[in-house]
N, C-alpha and C positions, 0 to 999 in steps of 0.2 A: 455540893462541895467540889465534885469532880468537874462540873460544868464551869464553876468559877475559875478553877485552875486552868482549864483549856482556854477560856477567854483571856486570862492573864498572859498565857504563853503566846496567843495570837497577837495581843496588843504589844507584847515585848518585841516580837519579830518586826512588827510595823514600825515601832519606835527606833529600833536599831537600823532598819533600812533608811528611815528618814534622816537619821543622824549621819549615816554613811553617805547618803546622797549629797548632803550639804558639804561634807568633808571632801568628797570627790570633786565637787565643783571648784573648790579652792585648790585641790591638789593638781588638777589638770593644767594649771598655769605655772607649776614649779619648773625650774630649770633642771637640766641634767645634773648639775653640781649639787643642787638641793636634794634631788632624789637619791643620788649616790651617797650623800652624807647620811640620809635617813636609813638606807639599807645597811650601811656600815655599822651604825649604832644598833640596829636590830640584830645584826650578826653577832656583835659583841654581847648583847643581852642573851641571845640564844646559847652561846658558848658558856657564859657565866652561870646559866641556870640549867645546863644540860643534865647534870647529875640529879639535881633536885626534881626536875620534871620526870626523869626516868623512874625515880623512886615512887613518885606519885602515881605514874601510869601503871606500874607493876602492882602497887598496893591496891589501887581502885579496881583494875580490870582482872587481876590475877593471871594475866597473859604475859608470855615472854619472860625475859630475864633482865635484871638491872644493867649488867655490863653492856649488853647489845643495844638496849634502849638508850644508854648514854651515847654510844657510838652513833645511833641514828639521829639523835638530837644534834650532836656535833656535826654530823654529815649535812644535815639540813641547814645548819648555820654556816660553818666555815667553808666546806667543800662547795656548797651551792653558791655562796657569796663569791668565791674565787672564779667560778664559772660565769656568773652573770655580771660581774663587776665591769668588764669592758664593753658590754652590750650598750648600743645607742638606742634609747627608747623615748627620746624627746626631740621634737623638731625634725629637721631634715636628717634622716639616718643613713641615706645613701644617695649619691649623685653619680649618674652614668653619663659622662660627657659625650661618649660616642653616640649613644642612642638619645641623648638630650632628654633625660628622665630624672626627676627628683622623686624620692620616696619620703613621705612625712608620717611620723608616728603619732597616733591619737589613742588615748585610753578608750576601752570599751564601755566603762562605767562601773556601777556597783556589781560586785561578784558575790554569788552565794557559794560558800565553801562547805561542802558536806564532808564530815570527818568520820573515819572508821574507828572502831574500838581496838583494832589490832595495832594501829600506829597513831594514837590519839594526840600526842604532843609533837612529834617530828613532822607530821603532816600539816599541823597548824603553822609551825615555823616556816616550813617550805612554802605553803600557799600564801602566807602573809607576805613573805619576801618577794615572791614573783609577782604578786598583785601590786604591791607598792612600787616595785621597780618599773612597772608599766603604768604607773600613776592611776591605779584603780583602788577604790575602797573595797573592803571585803567584810562580809558578815558570815560567821561560822554557825553551823548547826551540828552539835556534838552527838555522838551515839549515847543513848540513855545510860549505858553502863560505864561511860567515861566522861561524865559531865564536869566533874571537879577539875581533873587534870587538863582537859581541853580548855576550859575557861581560864585556868591559870596560865597556860601557854599563850592564849590570846591576850590576856591582860599584860603579860610581860612584853609581848611584841608591841602592843598598843602604847604602853608607857614609854618604851624606848623610842618609838616612832615620833610621838608627841614631843618628847624631850629634845629630839633632833630637829623639831620644827614642823612636823606634820600636823594637820588640823585634828582637833578632837573628833572622835567618832569614826575615824578612818578604818579602825579595826573593831568589829563588834562580835559578840558571841552570845547565843541564846542560853540562858540559865534555866528557865522553866521549859524543859524540853518536852515536846509532844509531836506526834505525827502531823497534827494540824498546823503547828508552828513551822515545821519543816516545809510543808506544802505551801503555806502562806509565804514563806521566804522565797521558795523557788518560783512562785507564780506572781509575786508582787510586781506591779507595773514599773517600779523604779529599779528593779534588778535587771541588769543587762545580760548577764551570762551566769551559767552554773558550772562550777568546777566540782565534779562528783567523784568521790572515792568511797566505795562501800560495797554492799551486797548487790547481787544482780537485780533484785526487785527495786532497790532504791535508785540504782543507776537508770533502770528502765523508766522509773517515775520522773527522773530528771529530764530524760529525752522526750517524755510525753507532756512536759509542762508548757510547751509552746515557746520556750526560750532557747536560744543557742546554748548548747551544753557540751562540755568536754568530760566524758565519762569513760570508765575502764571496765572491762569484763573480767571474768575469773581466769585464773591461770593454772591449767593442769599440766605443768611443765615436765616433759620427759627429759631424761638425761641419757643420751645414747653414747655408749662406749664402744668404739671401733677398734679393731685389732692392732692398729698402729699406735694406739694411745700409750702414754706413760701411765701404767696402771696404778702405781703407788700415788702419783700426783692426782689422777682422776678420782681415786677413792677418797683421798684427803679433801679434795674440793667438794665432792658430792656430800660428804658428811658435814663439812663446814657450812655449805650453803643450806642444807636441810635443817641444821640445828641452830642457825643464826636466829636469835630472838625466838627460839622454839618454833620455827616454821611459820611465823606470822606474815612474812612478806609474800605477796601474791606471785612473785617470780621465783620462789623457792622450788627446788626439785620435788616432784611428786612420784616419780617412778624411774627406776634404772632399767635401761634396755641394753643388754650386753650380748655381743657375739659369742656364740657357744664355745668357740675355740679359746677364748680368754676368760670365760665366765668364772671358772673355778679359781683361777688366780686372782681375779678381781674380788671375788667373795672373801678370799683370805685377806686381801688388803683392806677391804671394808671393815672386816672384823678387827683388824689391827688398829683402825682409827675409831673404834667404839661402836660399831653397828652390831646389833643382835638379830640374827635370823630366826624367824618364827617357824615352828613346825606347823603341820596342817591344822591340828586342833587349836593351836594358839592363834593362827590366822583367823579362824572362825570366831574365837572369843574377842579378839581385838576388833574385828570388823563390827561386831555387835555394839561395842561401846564407842567406837570412833565415828561410825556412820549411822544416820537415822534411817529407820525402816522406810520412810517415805522419800528418801533421798536427801543429800546434803550432809555436811559434817555436823556432828554433835557439838553445840556451843560449849559444853562442859569440858571438852578436851582441846579446844582451840588455844594454841600457845602454851600447852602444857609439856612438861618433860616426860621422858619415857617411864620413869618410876611411877608417876601419877597414873599414866595410862595402864601400866602393868597391874597396879593395885586395883584399878577399876575393873579390869578384865579378869582378875583372879589368876594371874600367871606370875612365875618367878623369872627374874632376869638378873644378869650379872650386875654388881654394884656400880661399875663404871660405864654402863651402857649410855650412849649418847643419842642413839635413835634405833627404832625398830624397823626391820625390813621383812616384808611379807612376799614370799614367792607366789606369783600368780600365773595363770595360764590363759587368761582372756581379759577382755574389756567389756564392761557393761554391768547391769544390775546383779548378775550372778556373781560378780567379783566386786563387792562394794568398795574395796580399797583401791580400785582402779580410777576412782574419781579424785578431785582436789581435796587435800587434807591439810588444813592450816595448822599442822601440829607435827610432832617428831616421828612420823610414820611414813615409810616409803614402800612402794610396790617394787617388784623385781621380775624381769622377764628375760628369758633366753631366746635368742634368735639365731638362725643358721648363718646368716650373712648380713651385709649392710642393706641389701635389697629388702629382706624381710624386716630388718630393723626400721627401715624407712616406713614401711607399711604399718608396723606396730606403733610407731610414734604418731602417725597420722590418725590411727584409731583412738589413741589417748587424747589427742588434741580435739578430735571430733566429739569426744565424750564430755568436754567441758572447758577446753582451753584454746580453742581455735583463735588465731590472731595474736595471741599473747607472746609466748617465748618458748624456745627449745634450746636445751643445753647439749653440747656435743664435745666429746673428748676424742680427738683424732689428730694425727699428723699427716693425713692423706688429703691434700687440697682438692683432689679430684672428687673424692667422696663428699667433702665439705661443700663443694660447689653444687653437687647433685642435690643435697639436702636444701641448700640455700635457694635453689631455683624452684624446688617442688613443694616445700612445706609451707602451709598457710599460717606463717608466723611473722611478726614484725621485728623480732629480736632473735637472732641465732647466735648463741653465746658459746664461744669456742675456748675450751681448756681454761675455764674459770668457774668459780662457784656461782650458780645461776642467781641466787638471791642477791648477791652483791653486784654481779655483773649486770643484771637487768636494770638496777637503779642507777648505774653509772659509777659505783664505788671502785670496781676493779676493771672497768673497761673505759673506752673513750666515749661512751654514750653520755648524753646530758644528764647531770645529777637531777633526779626527779623521784617523787613519790606518787606520780600520776602517770601510769604507763599505758599509752594509747594502744588499742588493739585493732584499729581499722575497721573497715566495713565488714570483714569476715565475722566480727563479733558485734556488729551494730554500733560501732564507735565512730565518731566524727574525726578522730585523729589517730594516726598510726605510729606515732613516735612518742618519746618522752617529752612531757609538757614543760615548757619554759616560759619566761616572760613574753617572748615573741608571739606566743599563741594568744596572748591577752591584749593584743593591739589591733586597732584598725589602721591600715596603711593607705594613706592618700597618695596619689601619683599625679605629678605635674608633667605633662608631655608636650614638647615643642614639635612644630611642623618639621618634617624631614624632607630634604630635596629628593624628589622622586625621579629616577633616571628616565630619559626619553624612552617611549615604547618603540620597539622594533616593528617594522611593517611585517604583516603576515606573509609567510612564504607560500607561494602557490603549491597546491597539492600535485603529486606526480601521477595521480590516477583520478578517474572520474570523467563525466561527460563534459562537452565543450561549454555548455551553459554554466555548469558548476565552476569550471576553471575561469570563465569570464567574470563570474560574480566575485570570486576570490581575488582576481587581479584588480577588479574595480575597488574592492575593499582595501587592498594593499596600497593602491594609489591615492586613497582618500587622505587629504592633507590633515595635519594636526590642528585641532581647534585652538584658536587664540583666545585665551581667557579674557583679555581686555576687550576684544571685539564682542564677545558674548555679553559682557557687562554693559557695553555701549548700546547694544541692541535692546537689552532689557530696559535700560534707562529711557530710550526713545519710545518703546511700547508703553511704559508707564506714563510718560508725558502725554501720549496720544489718548490713553484711557482717561486721564484726568481732565483733558480738554473736552472729551465726549461727555463725561459726567457733568461738567459745569454748564454745558450747553443743553 
């Protein structure tokens, strides 16, 4: 029976790719106006269904909270649409008259979209919109614990696109989910690219598929608070970022690193905004339920509120607690909460100054978030510059909630739910992924008039033979291209006569 199910899932993946391939062949000939109309209708459908999809996601996965998932669905619809609307993705998208260059956009083809359980509906809306904006079809592979809501989001996007004129099959989603079906999707010969968002093992599989892939790594985001920061605002933003959708965004804060001279005041501000600091015994209890003994976060606590975690750990916390904070003294296996925790738990470190803070942040990134993001609360541009130049991250988020800043909700970064981590994390992209990453760019280049070469100047030192050689080179006349062509013509005529005789 299990074998039949696996075979059905493999066949379903193949059928979806076949339909997507046919749709993409038609879609590639659409005009910019047609494409933009489709995207607009998808945006409208995403907005209209944001609340319903949020409720479905929370109900099915048990992760996050309804209000924040509503925002994420709206963000993936309206905010993303506003950002990508002016992008040229069809035909000649750029003309450089000075360099005599044209750039022409072409779609990459069918895309395999891997969807995580933490953001199952907003990621579908986002990936569907950037795929069709660049005239690509897309087939989604849901996480096994988010099949229904992921399929519903894909269905809504597909219906809106087709109603606006897109070909049938342009957006597909696997219903009979299996690892075999996901692998079949990623390795199918008619799939041109993989857009992977998920756990490290899955992203690694995407990069090992033999196909071009855009994948993202984990984010163990430190939030460094420097002495010049507005501490009340820093505390508000740290709690806001960590608790947004119960910590399910990979860019959310994972540890606070505070200069010792302002640490006590910062702790007071964090408590004011709903943080509960754990004592040493509570840290041990929470560590056991949040992190697995063999490493990694416990799936049972991902996207859960502090009350749930406290009950699981057997500790008491104030009624209005928004997040739990664990004071730590090091990074590594001895301090399990120093790793990425996609839930409402933060680590907390004291450092003597920004130099030590810089080193502590580096240790946290090396433990599992290199290349991703770092949050910083400071008004000292010199210190900010030092961090920017030395930290192996592709997003340094200043005086903003990291979760929202990283995806572009509160910063000028591109709105995105696929945050590239660069080669530091084994990723092929180091920025927020947009429709422009899903295009092949052809270039038409004209001949440029090359300036006449200047004669070689004689050297001021060296033997007489060397000087004479250089002078002879300098006096060599320019080669006449027409004369060369005439000589070649005469030689060819001579060869032809020789061959005939």
